[in-house]
N, C-alpha and C positions, 0 to 999 in steps of 0.2 A: 817301529813301524809294524812288525809282525804282531806284537801283542795288541797294538791298537786295532789291527784288523780283526783279531779274535774277539776283542771286547765289543766291536761294532756288531759283529754277527750275534753275539750273546744278547745284546740289546734288542736285536730283531727276533728274539725268542727262540734261537737255536741253542741246543745243549752245548756245554763247553767242549765235549769231545768232538761233536760234529763241526763246531766253529773252528777248532784247532785243525781238524782234518782238512777242511776246505782251504784254509789259509796256507797250510803247508803244501798242499798240492799246487797251489798257485805259485808259491816260491820255488818249488822244484822245477816247474815248467819255465819260470823266469830264468833260473840258473842254467837249465838245459839249453835254452835258446840264446844265452849270452854270447856276445862277440869275443869276450875274454876267455881264452882256453882254460885258465886256472879256475875260473868260476864254474865252467862246465864240468870240470873234473870233481867238483865238490858236491855234485848231486847225490852221490852215494852217502856222503856224510849227512846231508839233509834227510835222506830216506831213513837213516839210522835214528836220527833224532825224532823224526815223525813217528815211526813205529814205537819207539820206546816211551815217548810221552803219551801216546794213545794207550799203550799197555797200562801205564800208571792210571790214567783217567778212567779206564774201563776195568781196573782192578784185575788185569790179566798177568800171567807170568811174564817176566821181563825177557822175552825171547823174540827175535826178529826173524820171521819165516822167510823173509826175502834175503837175509844176510847169509847166503849159502854159496859155496864155491861152484863155479861152472862145472857141470858134469856130476853134481852130487846125487842126481837121480832120487830125489827125496819126494815123499808123498806128504802133502800138507793135510793134516787132519784138524779140523776146527769145527766149532758149533755151527757157524754160518759164514758166508762171504757175500759181500755186496758185489754187484756187477762192476763197480768202479775199481774195487780192490782186485777182482779177478783179472781184469785187463792189465793190471800193473805187475802181476806175478812174473818172475824171471823164469821163463820156460826152458832156459838152459840149465837151471838148477832144480826146478820143481817139475816132475813128470806126471803128476796126478794129484787130484784133490778128493777129499772125503769130508762130508759135512753131516752133522747130526740133523740139521733142518733141511727143508727143500724136498722137491719132487722132480720127476722127469721133465715137467713143463715149467718149472721155476726158471726165472731169467738167468740165474747162475748156471744151471745145468745146460740151458740152451747155448749160452755164451761159451761154456767149456767145450761143448761139441764143436762149435764153430771154430774155436781156436785149436782144435785137435788135441785137447787136453783130457785124458781119461778122467772120469769123475764117477763117484758113487755118492748119492745124496740120501737123506732120510734115515741115517743110521741111529739117530736119537741119542745114544750114550757113548759113542766111540771116543770123542774128545776128552771126556772126563775119565774114561777108563784107561787111557794110555799115558805113559810117563814121557814118551818121546825117545827116539833113538832105536825103537824096536825094528827088527827086520820084518818087512811086510810085503804083501803082494796085493795090488789093486786090480780087481777083475771088473772092469766097467761094463762088460757085456752082461754079466749075471748079477751085478750089484753086490759084490762081495769084497770085503776088506779082510784078507787073511793075515793074522798077526802071528809072528814067529813060526812060519810054516816049516815043516820038516824038509829034509833034503829031497825025499821022494816027491813031496808035493811041489817043490820048486821045479824039479825035473819035469813033472807032468805039465806044469804051466808053460815051461819052455817049449815042450813038444806041441802044446796047443797053439802057442804063439806062432810057431813055424807053420803049422797047418793054416792058421788064419792069414798069414802072409801070402800063402799060395792062393787061397781063395780071393783075397783082396787083389792080387795081381791079375787073376782071371776076370774079376769084376771090372777092373780098370780097362782091361782089353776090350770088354764089351760096352764100355761107357759111351763111346762115340757112335755106336750103332743107332739107327733110328728106333724110337720108342713106339712100337706098334703091337697091338694085341693080336692074339691068334685069329680073331674074326675081323682084322683089318682096321681097327679103330686107332687112330694116331693120338698119342698122349704127349703133350708138351711138358718137358721137365726143365725147370729153372732152379736157380740157387738162391738161398737166403744168405745174405752177406752182412756181417756185423761191423767189420773194420775194412777200410779201403785196401789194406795189404793182403786181404784174403781173395781179392778179385782174380788174380792169376790162377790160383789153385782151383777156384770154382770153375773157371773157364776150362782148365785142363781136365776137370772131372766130367766133362761132357755137357755142362749146362747150356741150355739154349737161351741164355740171358739171365737176368736177375729178377726174381719175382718179388723180392723184398730186401731192400737195404735199410737197416735200422740206423737212423742217423743219431739217435740219442746217445750212442756209445762214443760219439764225438764230444759229448757234453758231460757224461757221468764222471764224478770224481774231480771235476774242475771247479774252480772258484770264479772263473770268468767264461763267458760264452765265446765260442770260436767266431772270428769275424768273417765277413763275406768272402774275402780272398782265401782264407784257410778252408772254408767249406767248399768253395768252388774247386779248389785243387783236389780235395778228397773225392768229390762227385765225379770230376773229370777223369780221375785215375780209374775209377770203376767202369765208367762209360767207355773209355778207350780200350780197356782190357777186353771188352766184348765186341768191339769193332762192328757196330751197326745193329747188334741184336738188342732186343728190348731190355731196358734197365728201369725197374720200378723203384723209386726212392720214396720212402715214407717220411713225411714231415715229423718233427720232434714228438715223440711219445714220452715226454718227461713226466715223472710222477710214479706212484706205486712204489716198487722197490728199485726203480731206476732213478737214483737220487736227484732231486732238483738242485739247481745252482743255488748257492747261498743267498739268503734273502727271501726265498720262497717259503711259504708257511708249511710247517709240519701239520699233518692232519691225523685224526684218530682212525679214519678209514680211507686211506689214500687211493685204493683201487676204485672207489666210488666217488672220488673227490675231484680236485682241481688238477687235471692232467690232460695230456695229449692235445686234441684240437681245442678243448676248452681253455687251456692255458695259452695256446697260441693265439686264439682270437682275442683273448683279454690282454695280450701283450703284443700288439700289432707291430711294434718296432722290431722286436726279436723275430717275429714271423716273417716280416717283409725282408729282413736280412737274409734269412734262409731261402725265401722264394727268389730273391735276386740271384743268389748263388746258383740255384737250380736252373733258372732261365739262362744264365750264362753258360752253365755246363751243357745245356741241351744243344748248343751249337755243335758239340762234338759227337753226337750220336742220337740214338732213339731213347731219349729219357721220357719217363712218365712219372707224374706226381701222384702220390696216394696219401689220403687224409685218414688218420687213425681215430678210432672211438667215436665215429660220427653217429648221431642218433636222430638228426633232423635235416630236412632239406635246407632249412635256413642256414645251417652251419656250412653247407657246401656253397651256397650263394655268397655268404660272407667271405669265405676263403677265396672264391673266384674274384670277388671285388678287390681283395688285397693282392691277388696275383696280377690283376690288371694295373693296380697302383705300382707294384714292383716293376712291371714292364715299362711303365711310363717314366719311372725314375731312371731306369737304365737308358731309355731313349734320350732323355735330357743329357745324361752323362756321355752319350756317344759310345757306349760300351756294346760290343757284339752280344746278341742274345737271340733267343727264339721265343716268339710270342705264342705260337699255337701248340703248346705242350699239353698233351692229354691229361685230364684230371679225373682220378677215380677215388674210390673209398674202400676202406677196410671194413667189412661187415663182421663185427665181433660182439654185438649185443643182441639179445632177443628182440629189442625194439627195432633195430635196423633190419634184422632178418624178417620179421613179420611185415614191416613196411617197405620191403625191398622194392616193390613196384613203384613206390613214390619217388625213388631215387633214379630210376633208369633213364628218365628224360633229361637228367641233370649231369650225368657222369659218363665217362668214356669206358669204364670197366669196373668190375666188382672183384674184390679179393676177400676171401673168407679167412678170418683169423680164428682158427679153431681153439687155440689155447684159452683166450678170454671168452669165446662163445660158450665153451663147455663150463668154464668157471661161473659165468653169470647165469647161465641157464639152470645149472644144477645147484647153485648157491654153495659151491665148494671152492675154498681157497686153494688155488693151484700150487701154492708154495708151502702148504701145510702138510708135513709128513704124516700127521695123524689121520689125514683124510685122503691119503694117496689112493687107497683102494676104492674110494668113492668117486674119484675123478675118472669118469667112464665116458670116453668120446663116442662109444657106440650105443649110448642111451637112446631110446626111441625119440625122445624130445629133440635131442641134438640132430639126429639123422633127418627128422622131418623139417627142421629149420634149414639145414643144408640143402635139402631137396627143393624147398621153396625158393631159396636164393638162386639156385641153378635154373629153376623153371622161369623165374622172373627175368634173369639175365638172358636166357635163350630167347624168350618171347620178344625182348627188345634188341636182339642181335648183339649183345655185349659179351666180351670175354669174361669168364668167371674162373678164378684160380683159387686154390687152397694153399695157403702158405704157413699154416700152423704145424706143430709137431706131429699131428695126426697123419699128415701126408708122408712123413719120413719112415713110417712103420709099414712094411709091405702088406700085412694083413688088412690094416685100416685103409691103405691105398686102394686095395681091391674094393672095399666097401664104398669108397669115394667114387671110383669108376662106375660102380653099379648105380650110384645116385645121379650120374650124368656129368660128373666133373671130368674135364678133359685137359686141365692144366694143373700141375702140381709144382710147388716150390719148396725145396727142402735144403737142409744144411749140405754143404758141398761134399762132406764125407759120407753122407747117406745117399747121394745121387747114384753111384754105381749099383748099389743094392736095390734101390727102388726101380 
């Protein structure tokens, strides 16, 4: 059965390693949920087979980075990581990651920050230069991987770590204070959430709700889509953690480097391809399942739905029509739901920014996704380490687009929030405030600092 599943994916034009990866992830989930305890206990064996066969298919050294004892305090150094593999890392064994590829705004770096996993990306040659087993220090703040440090260097890092703990404790103490500028301007700070289990930590960091919940991490690395009930439970968990505060949940942004479920086509330029709202509208059954789960979860609090990568009003209208269909389906089933859920968009392309005024009559709010907005405006791949110094959020073209979005939102009386990584850096947060932004959404760990 396992091999036939792999063969079926290969016939759908997936590579052998990707096909095997998807099928094994499905089998591991099947074993983990099995009613028989003996099978649940064999998940680790499946993981071992999974990694070792993938290593052979990819011509990598036969070493399983996950197969480490709890408390190993290991740093995983690799050429690159997918978001799906990052989510699966055993955080009780691996305390940091370093990759040759990637930038601060690549999805792996964002996810690592969200998971509280120190990371250094864009090292270019580290994986090939190391044999494994070296003593190392990972300095995520300064982007340094120190190999075989001296005793004096280790002591200096320990002293710095103690100082940072003192600063972090003071920031946490201030986190629940009202966010008001010296001239009396109130700024709303919300949290970005990647996984439902992060919700409590985000709330405790002082977040005034969730500005962005990325639902694609319920999907990446899986061979089957989560069903309606599973999604409903995930969304409800986040909503209830924030007890009536706004929770903005983005519909699936599958594609790019957030790997699609098996059977979806691989593309030469996925960031400009069949992803996000385009995929959802072309797969209405998948989209309606998610919308039904969202409408059900909305009963438990202030849920708002956000559409990603929208470039035309027609996409908003199509999505609203599917939202109405999802509500009608729930009505027939007699399932509790809320019909009047606010629908907004993520503005993350120059097209949407320039035409922001055409959306304001159709949506309840605007959210600026600066990561992709910078990427598309400057024609700079956000995940390419060779272009990291050219990924400049403070470029005049980017700032002018942000100002236009804010102006159009203000004229229409709509809330406008920035939920990209730009908002998580204090200096850039000042720039956003100067452009008129009054709502910021950042990773929970960045909230106290911002």
